C-alpha positions in Angstrom: 0.0 0.0 0.0 2.7 2.4 0.9 4.6 1.7 -2.3 1.5 2.6 -4.3 0.9 5.8 -2.5 4.5 7.0 -2.8 4.7 5.9 -6.4 1.6 8.0 -7.1 3.4 11.0 -5.5 6.4 10.7 -7.7 5.2 9.7 -11.2 3.5 11.3 -14.1 0.5 9.9 -16.0 2.8 9.1 -18.9 4.9 6.4 -17.1 5.0 3.1 -18.9 4.6 -0.4 -17.4 8.3 -1.0 -17.3 8.9 2.4 -15.6 6.2 1.6 -13.1 8.0 -1.6 -12.2 11.2 0.4 -11.6 9.3 2.9 -9.6 7.9 0.3 -7.2 11.5 -0.9 -6.5 12.7 2.6 -6.0 9.9 3.7 -3.7 10.3 0.5 -1.6 14.0 1.4 -1.2 13.2 5.0 -0.4 10.9 4.0 2.4 13.4 1.4 3.7 16.2 4.0 3.8 14.0 6.7 5.2 12.8 4.4 8.1 16.4 3.3 8.7 17.6 6.9 9.1 14.6 7.7 11.3 15.1 4.7 13.6 18.7 5.6 14.0 17.5 9.0 15.3 15.1 7.3 17.6 17.9 5.2 19.1 20.2 8.2 19.3 17.5 10.2 21.2 17.1 7.4 23.6 20.7 6.3 24.2 23.1 9.1 22.9 21.1 12.3 23.0 24.3 14.3 23.7 25.9 13.6 20.3 24.5 16.8 19.1 26.4 17.3 15.8 25.7 13.8 14.5 22.0 14.0 15.5 21.7 17.5 13.9 23.1 16.3 10.6 20.8 13.3 10.3 17.9 15.5 11.5 18.5 18.0 8.7 18.4 15.3 6.1 15.5 13.3 7.4 13.5 16.5 8.1 13.7 17.5 4.4 12.9 13.9 3.2 9.9 13.8 5.5 8.4 16.9 3.8 9.3 15.7 0.3 7.5 12.3 1.0 4.5 14.1 2.5 4.9 12.9 6.1 3.9 16.3 7.5 3.6 15.4 11.2 7.1 13.8 11.2 8.5 16.8 9.4 7.0 19.2 12.0 8.5 17.3 14.9 11.9 17.1 13.2 11.8 20.8 12.6 11.2 21.4 16.3 13.9 18.9 17.2 16.3 20.6 14.8 15.8 24.0 16.3 16.3 22.7 19.8 19.5 20.8 18.8 20.9 23.9 17.1 20.5 25.7 20.5 22.3 22.8 22.2 25.2 22.9 19.7 25.4 26.7 20.2 25.3 26.1 24.0 22.3 28.3 24.5 20.5 25.3 25.9 21.7 22.6 28.3 20.8 19.0 29.1 18.9 18.1 32.2 16.8 15.1 33.4 13.6 16.9 32.2 15.0 17.5 28.7 16.1 13.8 28.5 12.6 12.7 29.4 11.1 15.0 26.8 13.5 13.7 24.1 12.5 10.1 24.9 8.8 10.9 24.7 9.4 12.6 21.4 11.3 9.5 20.2 8.4 7.3 21.3 6.0 9.4 19.2 8.3 9.3 16.1 8.5 5.5 16.6 4.7 5.3 16.5 4.6 7.3 13.3 7.3 5.1 11.8 5.0 2.1 12.5 2.2 3.8 10.6 4.4 4.6 7.6 5.6 1.0 7.5 2.0 -0.3 7.6 1.0 2.2 4.9 -1.6 3.8 7.2 -0.9 7.4 5.8 -4.4 8.7 6.7 -3.8 7.8 10.4 -0.3 9.4 10.2 -1.6 12.7 8.8 -4.3 12.8 11.6 -1.7 12.2 14.4 -1.9 15.0 17.0 1.6 16.3 17.6 0.7 19.6 19.1 1.7 18.8 22.7 5.2 17.7 21.5 5.7 20.8 19.5 4.6 23.0 22.5 7.1 21.3 24.8 9.9 21.5 22.3 9.2 25.2 22.0 9.2 25.6 25.7 12.6 23.8 25.9 14.0 26.0 23.1 12.8 29.2 24.9 14.3 28.0 28.2 10.9 28.0 29.9 10.1 25.9 32.9 8.0 22.8 32.1 7.5 19.3 33.4 7.9 16.6 30.7 5.9 14.2 33.0 2.8 16.2 32.2 3.3 15.2 28.5 3.1 11.6 29.5 -0.1 12.3 31.5 -1.6 14.1 28.5 -0.9 11.1 26.3 -2.7 8.8 28.7 -5.7 11.2 29.0 -5.9 11.4 25.2 -5.9 7.6 24.9 -8.7 7.4 27.4 -10.7 10.1 25.6 -10.3 8.3 22.3 -11.5 5.0 23.9 -14.6 6.8 25.3 -15.3 8.3 22.0 -15.2 4.9 20.3 -17.7 3.6 22.9 -20.1 6.5 22.5 -19.7 7.1 18.7 -23.3 5.9 18.1 -24.6 8.4 20.8 -22.6 11.3 19.3 -24.5 11.0 16.0 -27.8 11.9 17.8 -29.0 15.5 17.8 -30.3 16.3 21.2 -33.4 18.7 21.2 -35.7 19.5 24.1 -39.2 18.1 23.9 -40.8 21.5 23.9 -38.8 22.5 20.7 -39.8 19.2 19.1 -43.5 20.1 19.8 -43.0 23.5 18.1 -41.5 21.8 15.1 -44.4 19.3 14.9 -47.0 22.0 15.1 -45.3 24.0 12.3 -44.9 20.9 10.2 -48.7 20.2 10.6 -49.5 23.8 9.7 -47.4 23.6 6.5 -49.1 20.3 5.5 -52.5 22.0 5.9 -51.4 25.0 3.9 -50.1 22.7 1.1 -53.6 21.1 0.9 -55.2 24.5 0.7 -52.9 25.5 -2.2 -53.7 22.2 -4.0 -57.5 22.9 -3.6 -57.0 26.5 -5.0 -55.1 25.0 -7.9 -58.1 22.8 -8.7 -60.5 25.8 -8.5 -58.2 27.7 -10.8 -58.1 24.9 -13.4 -61.9 24.6 -13.4 -62.3 28.4 -13.7 -60.0 28.5 -16.6 -61.8 25.5 -18.3 -65.2 27.2 -17.8 -63.9 30.7 -18.8 -64.7 32.2 -15.4 -61.9 34.8 -15.3 -63.2 36.5 -12.1 -62.9 33.2 -10.1 -59.6 32.5 -11.8 -58.2 35.9 -10.7 -59.4 35.3 -7.1 -57.9 31.8 -7.0 -54.6 33.1 -8.4 -54.4 35.8 -5.7 -55.2 33.2 -3.0 -52.6 30.8 -4.3 -50.0 33.6 -4.3 -50.8 34.6 -0.7 -50.8 31.0 0.6 -47.5 30.2 -1.2 -45.8 33.2 0.4 -47.1 32.2 3.8 -45.8 28.6 3.2 -42.4 29.9 2.1 -42.2 32.1 5.2 -43.0 29.1 7.4 -40.4 27.0 5.7 -37.7 29.7 6.2 -38.6 29.9 9.9 -38.4 26.2 10.4 -35.1 26.2 8.4 -33.6 28.8 10.7 -34.7 26.9 13.8 -33.3 23.6 12.5 -30.0 25.3 11.7 -30.0 26.7 15.2 -30.6 23.3 16.7 -27.9 21.7 14.6 -25.2 24.4 15.3 -26.0 24.4 19.0 -25.7 20.6 19.3 -22.5 19.4 21.0 -21.8 16.6 18.6 -20.9 19.1 15.9 -17.8 20.2 17.9 -15.8 17.4 16.3 -17.1 17.9 12.8 -15.1 19.9 10.3 -16.0 23.0 8.3 -15.6 21.9 4.6 -15.5 23.8 1.3 -16.0 22.5 -2.2 -18.0 22.5 -5.4 -21.4 20.9 -5.8 -21.3 19.1 -9.2 -23.7 16.8 -11.1 -22.9 13.6 -12.9 -25.5 11.1 -14.2 -28.2 13.3 -12.6 -26.7 12.9 -9.1 -25.1 15.5 -6.9 -21.6 15.2 -5.5 -19.1 17.4 -3.7 -15.5 17.9 -4.9 -13.3 19.3 -2.1 -11.7 22.7 -2.9 -8.3 21.6 -1.5 -7.8 19.6 -4.7 -9.2 22.1 -7.2 -6.8 24.1 -9.3 -9.3 25.8 -11.6 -12.8 25.6 -13.1 -13.0 26.1 -16.9 -15.2 25.4 -19.9 -14.1 23.9 -23.1 -15.8 22.9 -26.4 -15.5 19.1 -27.0 -14.4 20.0 -30.6 -11.2 21.5 -29.2 -9.9 18.4 -27.5 -6.8 16.7 -28.9 -7.0 12.9 -29.0 -4.0 10.7 -29.0 -4.1 7.0 -28.5 -7.7 7.1 -27.3 -6.9 9.7 -24.7 -8.4 13.2 -24.8 -6.3 16.2 -23.8 -7.1 19.9 -23.6 -4.7 22.8 -23.5 -4.8 24.7 -20.2 -3.3 28.2 -20.4 -2.4 30.3 -17.4 -2.0 34.0 -18.0 -0.2 36.8 -16.2 -2.0 39.9 -15.0 -1.1 41.6 -18.2 -2.9 38.9 -20.2 0.2 37.4 -21.7 0.6 33.6 -21.6 2.5 32.4 -18.5 2.2 28.6 -18.7 0.7 26.1 -21.1 -0.1 22.5 -20.2 -1.7 19.6 -22.0 -4.0 18.0 -19.4 -5.9 14.7 -19.8 -9.6 14.9 -19.4 -12.1 12.3 -18.1 -15.8 12.2 -17.7 -16.9 11.8 -14.0 -20.0 9.9 -15.2 -17.8 7.0 -16.4 -16.9 6.2 -12.7 -20.2 6.7 -11.0 -23.6 4.9 -11.1 -26.5 6.1 -13.2 -27.0 6.8 -16.8 -25.1 9.6 -18.6 -26.9 12.3 -20.5 -27.4 11.3 -24.1 -27.3 15.0 -25.3 -23.8 16.2 -26.0 -22.9 19.5 -24.4 -22.0 22.6 -26.4 -19.4 23.4 -23.7 -18.0 20.9 -21.2 -17.7 22.0 -17.6 -14.2 21.0 -16.4 -12.8 21.0 -12.9 -9.0 20.8 -13.0 -7.8 18.9 -9.9 -4.3 18.2 -8.6 -3.0 15.7 -6.2 0.8 15.2 -5.5 1.7 17.1 -8.7 -0.6 15.2 -11.0 -3.3 17.2 -12.8 -6.3 16.0 -14.7 -9.5 17.6 -15.9 -12.8 16.1 -14.6 -15.8 16.7 -16.9 -19.0 17.0 -15.0 -22.6 17.5 -16.3 -22.8 20.9 -14.5 -21.3 22.8 -11.6 -23.9 24.2 -9.1 -21.9 26.5 -6.8 -19.0 26.8 -4.3 -20.2 26.0 -0.8 -18.9 26.0 2.8 -20.6 23.4 4.9 -20.2 20.7 7.6 -18.5 17.4 6.7 -19.7 14.2 8.3 -17.7 11.0 8.3 -18.8 8.2 6.0 -21.1 5.6 7.7 -19.3 2.3 8.4 -21.2 0.5 5.6 -19.4 2.7 3.0 -15.9 2.2 4.5 -14.9 -0.2 1.6 -16.0 2.3 -1.1 -12.8 4.3 -1.4 -14.1 6.7 -4.1 -16.1 8.5 -1.4 -14.5 10.2 1.7 -17.5 11.6 3.7 -20.9 13.1 3.5 -22.2 16.7 3.6 -25.6 18.2 3.8 -26.9 20.7 1.3 -29.5 23.5 1.8 -32.3 20.9 1.5 -30.7 18.6 4.1 -30.0 16.1 1.4 -26.9 14.0 2.0 -24.2 14.7 -0.6 -21.3 12.2 -1.1 -17.8 13.8 -1.0 -15.6 12.5 -3.7 -12.1 11.4 -2.8 -9.9 12.9 -5.5 -6.7 10.8 -4.9 -8.7 7.6 -5.5 -10.5 9.1 -8.6 -7.1 9.9 -10.1 -6.0 6.4 -9.5 -9.1 5.0 -11.1 -8.8 7.2 -14.2 -5.1 6.3 -14.5 -6.0 2.6 -14.6 -8.6 3.2 -17.4 -5.8 4.2 -19.9 -5.6 1.3 -22.3 -3.1 2.5 -24.8 0.5 1.7 -25.0 2.1 4.8 -23.4 5.7 3.7 -24.0 5.1 3.1 -27.7 3.3 6.5 -28.0 6.0 8.4 -26.2 8.9 6.8 -28.1 7.4 8.1 -31.3 7.4 11.8 -30.2 10.2 12.0 -27.6 13.5 13.6 -28.5 16.8 12.2 -27.3 16.6 11.3 -23.6 18.4 13.9 -21.5 21.0 12.6 -19.0 21.1 13.9 -15.5 23.6 13.3 -12.7 22.5 13.5 -9.1 25.3 14.2 -6.6 23.9 13.7 -3.1 25.3 11.9 0.0 21.9 11.1 1.5 20.7 7.7 0.1 17.0 8.6 0.7 17.2 12.1 -0.9 19.1 10.6 -3.8 16.5 7.9 -4.4 13.6 10.5 -4.1 15.2 12.7 -6.8 16.1 9.6 -8.9 12.4 8.5 -8.8 11.0 11.9 -9.7 13.4 12.4 -12.7 13.1 8.8 -13.9 9.3 9.2 -13.9 9.6 12.4 -16.0 11.5 10.6 -18.7 15.1 11.4 -17.9 18.1 9.1 -17.9 19.5 9.3 -14.3 22.8 8.4 -12.8 23.9 8.9 -9.2 27.1 9.9 -7.3 27.4 9.8 -3.5 30.0 12.6 -3.2 32.2 14.9 -5.3 34.9 12.4 -6.0 32.4 9.8 -7.2 30.8 12.4 -9.4 34.1 13.3 -11.0 34.6 9.7 -12.0 31.1 9.5 -13.5 31.5 12.8 -15.4 34.7 11.5 -17.1 32.9 8.4 -18.2 29.6 9.9 -19.5 28.5 13.2 -21.0 25.6 14.5 -18.9 23.1 17.3 -19.9 22.5 18.6 -16.4 23.8 18.1 -12.8 21.9 18.2 -9.6 24.3 18.9 -6.7 24.2 19.0 -2.9 26.6 21.3 -1.0 27.8 19.5 2.2 29.3 16.1 1.3 32.2 14.0 2.6 35.5 13.8 0.8 34.6 16.5 -1.8 31.9 19.1 -1.2 29.7 20.8 -3.9 31.8 24.0 -4.1 35.0 22.1 -4.9 33.2 19.8 -7.3 31.8 22.6 -9.3 35.1 24.4 -9.4 36.6 21.2 -11.0 33.6 20.7 -13.3 33.9 24.2 -14.8 37.6 23.4 -15.6 36.5 20.5 -17.9 36.1 21.7 -21.4 33.0 19.7 -22.1 31.2 20.9 -18.9 32.0 24.6 -19.0 28.4 25.5 -20.0 26.5 22.5 -18.6 23.6 23.7 -16.4 24.0 22.9 -12.7 21.2 23.1 -10.1 22.1 23.4 -6.4 19.6 21.3 -4.5 21.0 22.2 -1.1 20.7 24.5 1.9 22.4 27.4 0.1 23.4 28.1 -3.5 26.7 26.7 -4.5 29.1 29.1 -6.3 29.3 28.4 -10.1 25.9 26.7 -10.1 23.2 28.1 -12.4 20.1 27.7 -10.2 19.2 27.0 -6.6 16.4 24.9 -5.1 16.3 24.9 -1.3 16.0 21.5 0.4 13.7 23.2 2.9 11.3 24.2 0.1 11.7 21.2 -2.2 8.8 20.7 -4.5 8.6 18.2 -7.4 6.9 20.7 -9.8 9.5 23.3 -9.2 12.4 20.8 -9.8 10.9 19.5 -13.1 10.0 22.9 -14.3 13.4 24.3 -13.5 15.2 21.4 -15.3 13.0 21.7 -18.4 13.7 25.5 -18.5 17.4 25.0 -18.3 17.6 22.2 -20.8 15.6 24.2 -23.4 18.2 27.0 -23.1 
């Protein structure tokens, strides 16, 4: 499971089956190395917390790798640990028994998160509450007085609270309303039923009057229907406001989340697409799609404020109706409504029948009966109190990708120019593998070197088109390496990108490890190779 999720994070839609096989091996190695580095840290925090320089170096590497791999809670704890260990190295903080206990509790929490990563339980990992640990690390950094034993007690209390919540989950789904208020609602409901019958009777009178040509009676009936309709509408609004008051006042909503997204229709059914995945909403004529090997694409153009073209992408489009139950509309649309979504650097266009509106509402977890239906990730209530399924975009991307039946490798080989060769120079095994996976998935030939001396040997054997280089490495660092590279006649003008903590002299571009993003890396490489 974990291999599949990390592979999704580091591949494009255009990866062939043979590349996918390579990606599985690479991502498995990435996780293995990452967990090895992390468990070294756990052991060091337990048994050798005073070896500050060694811990700080590994912290810096694994912190950046945690963010690249999307393990956000681990990254945040590592960031807090890194700041604290910097203060220890600078001697602005000192060890004591309280600090040692805190580091051990932090190590226990990191170990728990490692277990989740190993099991592939990324949803549980991302929901892990690390706020108490970050708070105590901040206190330690600021030199404030605190008692690490309280952190242990909070953890025990949280465990008890979670157990109680499990036992009372069925009770939490009940809205508690006083009986007097229920009586008011029942009376209003009966009154609205009576008014609806009156309106129905007036409609019959109006129909008979029109049939008989009695215009006076028809006018009176019309006025009466209009008055009764307005009264009924006012009563409905009143009940709506009261119901919303009851709902918002109820305690069980304290744990529910405010949620934003777009109501869309597919096969005459209503769904919600979360806004966190939405890049843009556009319309396009079906006549303008480009079709290659049974896959439709449309050109998505982003413009600057001046109106000039800033970025142009070809994005694959899929009909949401093809994944969902129901019968698709038989009438072709003049313009398709497309929601462009993105997850872990992959973009697709989802064609929907129509887009109703952008809404902000309350999300409710999926009932247990739907837990094995991964395309849905919750329920929401619209203005009519209808339950609207929330679509889970990562799973939809995965389903659409599996629907591609054409031979991608054969198609790409017919249009691709000579494969560009890139050398990665990086002493961290995990970082090197992550970068290798990303570049391999984008169609580049990739070779690796673990330090400057190893890189010099590779550069003499093979002509590369671009170099990615770290700065701090054993034996020969990035600055000395690039000084030697620029002395080589065939590498004087070869583009070099520093993927490091600071730009290396004589490199052409810089991407900070602390702000590493796959899109930025690929875009920067493509820009430099075009030049």
